[in-house]
MIMIZA-672178 format. One line per field, with one value per residue: residue in one letter; x, y, z of N, C-alpha, C in turn. Coordinates in steps of 0.1 Angstrom, whole numbers. Example, Ala and Ser with C-alpha at 12.3 -4.5 7.8 and 13.67 -1.06 7.14 Angstrom:
BEGIN
resn	[a,s]
neast	[132,128]
nnorth	[-57,-22]
nup	[78,71]
caeast	[123,137]
canorth	[-45,-11]
caup	[78,71]
ceast	[132,129]
cnorth	[-33,0]
cup	[78,79]
REM end
This chain:
BEGIN
resn	[m,f,i,k,q,l,c,i,i,v,i,a,f,n,i,s,c,s,i,e,p,e,k,n,s,q,l,r,t,p,q,n,d,n,s,s,d,y,k,q,k,c,k,t,e,l,n,i,l,n,g,s,i,t,k,e,d,n,y,k,e,v,s,l,l,h,n,k,t,f,c,s,g,s,w,i,s,k,n,l,f,l,t,a,a,h,c,i,t,e,d,d,l,s,i,e,i,n,g,l,k,k,k,p,l,f,s,k,k,h,p,k,f,k,d,e,l,d,y,s,a,s,g,k,v,s,k,t,d,i,p,f,d,l,a,l,l,w,f,e,d,n,l,a,s,a,t,a,k,i,c,d,i,d,p,k,r,n,d,r,v,t,i,v,g,y,g,y,n,t,s,t,g,g,g,k,v,k,r,q,g,v,n,n,i,r,q,i,r,p,e,g,i,i,e,l,k,s,l,i,t,l,w,n,d,s,g,l,q,t,v,s,g,p,g,d,s,g,s,p,m,y,s,e,d,g,c,i,l,g,s,v,s,s,g,s,y,g,p,l,g,l,s,k,e,s,f,y,v,n,l,q,s,e,s,s,m,s,l,l,d,k,y,e,l,g,d,i,n,s,k,l,p,d,e,y,i,p,d,e,s,p,e,t,a,k,e,e,n,e,d,s,e,p,g,e,c]
neast	[-167,-147,-170,-179,-156,-154,-177,-173,-152,-164,-183,-169,-159,-178,-178,-191,-178,-152,-140,-122,-98,-96,-96,-78,-53,-31,-19,12,9,-17,-38,-64,-91,-120,-140,-176,-187,-166,-161,-185,-186,-163,-174,-196,-184,-163,-153,-133,-111,-89,-72,-73,-89,-70,-64,-47,-30,-21,2,27,50,49,39,25,36,35,35,38,16,10,25,38,57,83,97,127,148,147,151,151,141,123,115,103,127,113,92,107,102,110,86,67,77,67,58,34,26,8,-12,6,26,57,93,115,147,171,176,181,186,192,222,217,197,183,160,144,140,125,107,91,83,69,52,60,80,112,119,145,154,139,152,166,152,149,148,164,152,160,149,143,158,143,117,98,79,78,98,108,124,151,150,174,175,171,145,118,102,70,70,52,35,30,18,18,2,-8,-19,-39,-73,-98,-133,-134,-108,-97,-74,-49,-59,-50,-39,-38,-27,-24,-5,12,47,55,81,113,134,172,181,173,145,114,85,49,17,-18,-52,-77,-100,-104,-103,-109,-126,-114,-85,-68,-50,-36,-22,-2,-11,-11,2,7,38,68,59,59,69,64,80,67,82,76,97,111,108,107,103,80,80,70,42,21,-5,-19,-30,-59,-65,-71,-52,-29,6,29,56,86,113,138,153,172,193,224,225,209,214,239,232,218,235,250,245,230,205,180,166,173,190,196,227,231,242,276,276,250,244,236,209,178,160,135,106,74,39,4,-25,-36,-56,-85,-84,-55,-52,-46,-72,-97,-106]
nnorth	[129,124,121,95,80,79,66,38,32,30,12,-10,-16,-23,-48,-79,-102,-128,-162,-175,-181,-174,-205,-210,-193,-197,-194,-195,-229,-226,-218,-220,-219,-243,-246,-241,-226,-207,-195,-183,-166,-147,-135,-121,-99,-91,-74,-80,-70,-63,-87,-119,-138,-158,-180,-174,-197,-204,-204,-196,-183,-162,-130,-105,-76,-55,-18,14,20,-10,-33,-62,-90,-114,-145,-155,-170,-192,-173,-149,-122,-107,-72,-40,-14,12,4,-1,15,40,33,9,-22,-54,-91,-109,-141,-170,-152,-140,-109,-110,-95,-79,-91,-74,-51,-44,-19,-18,-2,19,30,60,69,78,109,116,99,102,128,130,103,86,63,78,74,71,57,34,8,4,-5,-22,-42,-66,-83,-97,-126,-142,-177,-201,-191,-189,-210,-216,-208,-189,-192,-173,-164,-176,-170,-145,-124,-118,-97,-100,-121,-145,-143,-147,-128,-119,-106,-82,-61,-29,-37,-31,-16,2,5,-18,-44,-58,-85,-117,-121,-129,-127,-127,-117,-102,-97,-61,-45,-45,-29,-12,-2,-21,-27,-38,-36,-36,-36,-25,-23,-7,-7,-32,-49,-75,-101,-123,-126,-118,-96,-82,-60,-41,-30,0,-12,-36,-35,-48,-69,-105,-110,-137,-165,-184,-212,-208,-193,-165,-134,-106,-80,-56,-23,5,19,37,55,59,88,101,83,59,36,19,14,-9,-7,-31,-41,-56,-87,-98,-83,-60,-48,-54,-78,-73,-71,-91,-111,-116,-129,-162,-178,-197,-228,-223,-211,-178,-161,-138,-102,-86,-65,-63,-63,-78,-76,-70,-98,-108,-96,-105,-102,-102,-92,-63,-51,-53,-42,-44,-68,-96,-97,-120,-140]
nup	[-294,-270,-246,-255,-253,-228,-219,-229,-212,-186,-193,-194,-167,-151,-154,-142,-118,-118,-115,-128,-153,-188,-208,-228,-219,-213,-184,-162,-152,-142,-116,-96,-74,-75,-61,-54,-33,-27,-55,-52,-30,-42,-63,-54,-36,-50,-80,-98,-124,-135,-142,-126,-98,-74,-53,-15,-14,-35,-61,-39,-34,-37,-18,3,12,36,42,47,33,7,-7,-31,-34,-41,-28,-30,-21,9,29,15,5,-29,-38,-45,-42,-43,-23,2,26,57,75,93,79,70,64,60,77,79,93,109,113,100,107,86,91,77,52,18,-9,-44,-51,-68,-72,-64,-49,-21,-21,-50,-51,-29,-31,-52,-59,-74,-97,-113,-147,-151,-126,-128,-134,-117,-89,-75,-44,-15,7,40,62,90,89,71,62,42,24,1,-31,-60,-90,-107,-140,-162,-186,-218,-215,-243,-269,-274,-258,-240,-207,-168,-146,-110,-83,-57,-61,-70,-81,-92,-98,-80,-67,-51,-37,-19,-22,-39,-70,-106,-138,-177,-201,-231,-237,-244,-252,-249,-231,-237,-211,-193,-188,-188,-209,-205,-220,-223,-231,-216,-220,-229,-204,-181,-166,-172,-173,-188,-209,-184,-166,-146,-111,-85,-55,-63,-67,-70,-74,-92,-126,-143,-168,-195,-189,-162,-143,-128,-152,-144,-123,-108,-115,-119,-137,-161,-172,-206,-236,-227,-207,-214,-220,-208,-193,-179,-161,-160,-138,-155,-150,-156,-167,-167,-145,-126,-125,-112,-84,-74,-79,-61,-38,-21,-35,-46,-30,-6,27,23,30,56,47,48,60,79,111,143,158,176,181,152,156,157,154,157,139,136,132,105,84,75,66,43,15,17,-3]
caeast	[-160,-142,-178,-180,-148,-156,-189,-166,-145,-176,-194,-154,-153,-189,-180,-189,-163,-152,-125,-118,-90,-99,-87,-65,-49,-16,-13,17,2,-31,-38,-78,-102,-131,-154,-187,-186,-154,-166,-198,-179,-157,-184,-203,-174,-154,-155,-117,-111,-73,-66,-82,-87,-63,-65,-35,-22,-15,20,33,65,42,36,19,46,29,44,27,4,14,33,42,68,85,106,138,154,140,145,155,127,127,102,108,130,108,85,115,104,110,76,68,76,68,55,24,27,-5,-16,14,31,73,96,130,165,178,171,191,182,200,232,220,184,181,152,131,136,122,95,81,75,58,51,62,91,114,121,159,152,132,164,176,141,154,155,161,150,165,143,148,156,132,102,91,72,79,105,110,139,147,155,185,173,165,128,116,93,60,65,37,39,22,21,9,1,-21,-22,-54,-82,-117,-133,-132,-94,-94,-60,-46,-61,-38,-49,-33,-32,-16,-1,24,57,54,92,123,142,180,188,166,131,107,70,35,8,-33,-60,-87,-116,-104,-101,-123,-124,-109,-75,-60,-45,-36,-9,1,-17,-8,2,18,53,78,55,68,64,66,79,60,87,79,111,107,123,107,95,72,86,58,30,14,-16,-17,-37,-74,-65,-79,-44,-21,17,35,73,91,129,146,160,188,201,234,223,198,223,252,227,213,247,262,237,225,197,169,157,182,190,209,236,227,250,287,272,242,246,221,197,168,151,124,96,62,24,-5,-28,-42,-72,-91,-79,-42,-53,-52,-82,-101,-107]
canorth	[116,122,111,81,73,80,57,26,27,29,2,-21,-11,-28,-63,-88,-112,-143,-163,-185,-174,-181,-215,-212,-182,-202,-189,-206,-237,-222,-223,-217,-229,-246,-245,-234,-215,-197,-190,-172,-152,-136,-129,-112,-95,-85,-72,-78,-65,-61,-98,-131,-141,-171,-185,-170,-209,-204,-191,-196,-177,-146,-127,-92,-68,-42,-6,26,14,-20,-39,-77,-93,-129,-155,-165,-184,-196,-163,-139,-118,-93,-67,-32,-6,21,0,2,26,37,28,-8,-30,-65,-98,-117,-156,-171,-142,-130,-107,-110,-83,-87,-85,-65,-46,-39,-13,-18,12,32,38,72,66,88,121,122,91,108,136,125,91,77,64,84,64,69,50,22,-4,1,-3,-33,-46,-76,-83,-113,-126,-156,-188,-209,-186,-190,-221,-220,-202,-189,-190,-163,-173,-177,-166,-131,-119,-114,-91,-106,-134,-144,-139,-143,-117,-120,-95,-82,-46,-26,-48,-34,-1,9,3,-31,-42,-69,-95,-124,-122,-137,-130,-129,-107,-98,-81,-50,-41,-47,-17,-15,-1,-28,-24,-48,-30,-43,-27,-29,-13,-4,-11,-44,-57,-81,-111,-136,-125,-117,-81,-78,-51,-41,-16,5,-25,-48,-29,-57,-88,-110,-115,-153,-167,-193,-221,-205,-189,-151,-122,-92,-70,-45,-9,14,21,50,56,64,96,98,72,45,20,17,5,-11,-13,-41,-47,-65,-94,-104,-70,-60,-34,-64,-90,-69,-72,-105,-126,-115,-141,-175,-181,-210,-236,-229,-197,-169,-158,-123,-93,-89,-52,-69,-59,-82,-62,-80,-106,-104,-89,-109,-97,-106,-84,-56,-47,-59,-34,-48,-82,-97,-104,-140,-149]
caup	[-289,-256,-236,-258,-248,-211,-219,-225,-199,-176,-190,-189,-152,-148,-159,-134,-113,-125,-111,-138,-166,-202,-208,-235,-216,-209,-177,-161,-142,-134,-97,-93,-65,-86,-54,-54,-19,-31,-65,-50,-22,-44,-72,-47,-29,-57,-94,-106,-138,-144,-140,-122,-84,-75,-38,-13,-13,-48,-60,-23,-34,-40,-5,6,19,45,46,48,22,6,-22,-35,-39,-39,-24,-38,-11,24,39,13,-4,-36,-37,-50,-39,-31,-12,17,36,69,81,98,70,79,59,69,77,90,106,119,109,106,101,80,100,69,38,11,-18,-51,-51,-79,-72,-58,-38,-14,-25,-60,-48,-18,-36,-66,-58,-87,-97,-122,-159,-151,-118,-128,-139,-105,-85,-68,-29,-9,25,52,70,97,81,65,64,29,26,-16,-37,-70,-95,-113,-153,-167,-202,-218,-220,-256,-274,-275,-249,-236,-198,-160,-138,-103,-74,-49,-69,-72,-93,-92,-105,-68,-61,-41,-36,-12,-28,-49,-86,-117,-152,-185,-212,-244,-236,-254,-257,-239,-235,-237,-198,-183,-185,-198,-207,-210,-222,-222,-235,-204,-224,-227,-194,-177,-154,-177,-166,-202,-210,-176,-163,-125,-104,-72,-45,-74,-73,-65,-77,-100,-139,-152,-182,-194,-179,-141,-137,-127,-159,-140,-108,-110,-105,-121,-148,-164,-181,-216,-238,-223,-198,-223,-222,-193,-192,-167,-162,-147,-139,-163,-136,-164,-173,-163,-131,-117,-120,-105,-75,-72,-82,-48,-28,-25,-44,-44,-19,6,34,20,39,55,38,61,65,88,124,151,168,184,174,144,159,157,161,154,132,151,121,91,73,73,64,29,10,20,-20]
ceast	[-158,-155,-183,-170,-149,-168,-184,-157,-155,-180,-183,-159,-166,-191,-182,-177,-166,-137,-114,-113,-100,-87,-77,-56,-36,-13,-2,16,-10,-33,-48,-84,-114,-145,-162,-186,-174,-155,-176,-193,-171,-164,-193,-197,-164,-157,-141,-122,-101,-69,-79,-79,-80,-62,-49,-28,-16,-5,25,46,61,39,31,29,37,41,32,17,5,20,33,54,72,97,117,148,147,139,148,143,126,117,113,115,124,99,92,115,106,96,78,64,74,59,42,24,19,-8,-11,21,51,80,109,139,168,173,181,187,196,205,225,204,185,171,144,126,124,109,87,75,64,51,52,75,101,119,138,161,150,143,170,165,138,157,154,161,150,155,145,144,145,121,94,94,77,89,104,123,139,155,167,187,168,152,134,106,82,58,55,43,29,25,10,14,-8,-24,-42,-63,-94,-115,-132,-117,-90,-79,-62,-56,-53,-50,-35,-33,-21,-17,14,35,55,67,99,132,160,190,184,154,124,89,63,27,-9,-43,-72,-98,-115,-99,-115,-116,-114,-94,-62,-59,-40,-22,-8,-3,-11,-7,10,34,60,72,65,58,73,67,70,64,85,87,108,115,120,103,91,81,71,51,29,5,-11,-31,-51,-79,-72,-66,-40,-8,21,49,78,106,132,155,176,192,213,233,213,207,236,247,226,225,255,254,231,212,186,163,165,180,200,215,232,242,265,282,259,245,234,220,191,166,142,111,85,46,10,-14,-38,-58,-74,-82,-65,-42,-56,-65,-87,-101,-95]
cnorth	[114,115,99,73,70,65,42,23,27,14,-10,-23,-18,-41,-73,-94,-122,-149,-172,-179,-182,-194,-219,-201,-183,-195,-202,-214,-231,-225,-214,-225,-231,-244,-234,-218,-203,-192,-180,-163,-143,-133,-120,-102,-84,-83,-67,-79,-71,-76,-111,-137,-154,-171,-178,-186,-210,-195,-190,-185,-163,-140,-109,-87,-55,-31,4,28,-3,-25,-53,-74,-110,-136,-161,-169,-184,-181,-150,-134,-106,-91,-54,-21,4,16,-2,14,28,33,10,-15,-45,-75,-105,-132,-162,-167,-138,-123,-109,-102,-84,-82,-72,-63,-44,-33,-16,0,20,37,49,77,79,101,127,111,96,117,140,115,80,77,70,72,62,55,34,7,-5,-6,-21,-33,-60,-74,-98,-112,-137,-167,-195,-206,-188,-206,-225,-206,-203,-188,-179,-168,-167,-172,-154,-133,-118,-110,-101,-119,-135,-150,-138,-135,-121,-111,-93,-60,-45,-32,-43,-17,7,13,-14,-31,-54,-82,-101,-125,-126,-132,-132,-114,-108,-90,-75,-46,-44,-33,-18,-16,-10,-25,-32,-42,-42,-36,-31,-16,-13,-10,-25,-55,-62,-92,-122,-138,-121,-102,-78,-71,-47,-29,-13,-8,-33,-45,-40,-71,-90,-111,-130,-154,-181,-208,-219,-202,-173,-143,-111,-92,-62,-32,1,14,34,51,70,78,95,89,59,34,27,6,3,-15,-18,-40,-57,-77,-100,-94,-71,-55,-46,-78,-87,-69,-87,-115,-125,-124,-153,-173,-191,-212,-238,-212,-191,-161,-139,-115,-89,-74,-53,-69,-67,-70,-69,-90,-103,-105,-96,-106,-101,-90,-76,-49,-54,-54,-34,-61,-81,-99,-117,-148,-151]
cup	[-278,-249,-246,-256,-235,-208,-218,-217,-187,-178,-190,-178,-145,-152,-147,-130,-118,-121,-119,-151,-175,-202,-215,-231,-212,-198,-172,-149,-137,-122,-94,-85,-72,-71,-53,-45,-25,-42,-59,-41,-28,-59,-65,-37,-38,-71,-105,-120,-142,-138,-130,-108,-86,-56,-31,-11,-22,-48,-46,-22,-33,-25,-4,11,23,46,47,40,20,-9,-24,-34,-41,-33,-32,-33,0,30,30,0,-12,-41,-47,-40,-36,-25,1,21,48,79,85,91,77,63,65,64,84,99,114,112,114,100,96,91,96,55,31,-3,-31,-52,-56,-80,-63,-51,-33,-19,-35,-60,-40,-24,-45,-63,-70,-87,-111,-133,-153,-139,-118,-132,-130,-89,-79,-54,-27,8,32,59,79,84,80,68,51,30,6,-20,-52,-78,-104,-125,-153,-184,-203,-222,-232,-258,-275,-268,-239,-217,-185,-151,-124,-89,-69,-52,-67,-80,-98,-97,-95,-64,-59,-36,-23,-12,-38,-61,-92,-129,-166,-195,-219,-237,-248,-261,-243,-240,-229,-218,-188,-176,-194,-196,-212,-212,-223,-222,-222,-208,-230,-218,-189,-173,-157,-173,-177,-203,-196,-171,-148,-126,-95,-64,-51,-71,-61,-69,-90,-114,-144,-165,-181,-189,-167,-137,-139,-139,-153,-125,-111,-107,-108,-132,-152,-173,-195,-220,-232,-207,-204,-227,-209,-195,-181,-170,-156,-151,-142,-152,-143,-169,-161,-146,-124,-112,-110,-84,-67,-72,-68,-37,-36,-31,-43,-33,-7,15,27,33,42,53,56,64,77,103,134,158,177,178,164,154,154,162,152,150,140,143,111,83,66,71,50,28,13,6,-21]
REM end
């Protein structure tokens, strides 16, 4: 029986790549490029399973965050970036804009996130830390070309949602390529966690049953109205690795609002916190190698 289940997984992971999600997938304003050259390039280079490829110019409010590995996140004002607290390390943090790396002026984690000690040792965020796995990064003014709105309504079980991020997405890892997908909320926990779940055997290139992968940390979960309901914290595999769960911070929870309510959000610049002490101007540097660049597809 176990061998049979492993064979199912292998078969599922060898499905071919396509950039077009199923037409009835109800993606939040589907944003795909239909040029034949683009399709062929992605089919040749990638084997996307956990989601569907979308161009870098789509979902402009979602950006790749470089640290010792990489994370994702969303611009929630013209200079304010929302990501996961566990992504804020002592390593070189930067956002890539038009081929240039921009460093944050200031970062602030949720004060209740216990962070480095447990996370550095295990590489996982504990269940008790997930509701507080949020961080804000301030950059120079007007850096974002687009901003996302945080929802003012509570998420509900079975709500259809769209997720966008740069996380691992192929049978061999992948990552650093922007992808989108849809799913339904499985559960909402009172402590401030939104759960998604997917059977890995159902993963395919349609973009349905999408869950988060490594590198998606900090990336957004959109409602059907296009506002952000949650931000990725972590995930886990089910028995025998046949399913996967994703855990998102509920941005409407009391703990999230205690952080977000303090700052200006929207299509404006957010004032730097009082504890910010000006140092040097934000550094800008060109990419040094191809490994740190986002995928071209």
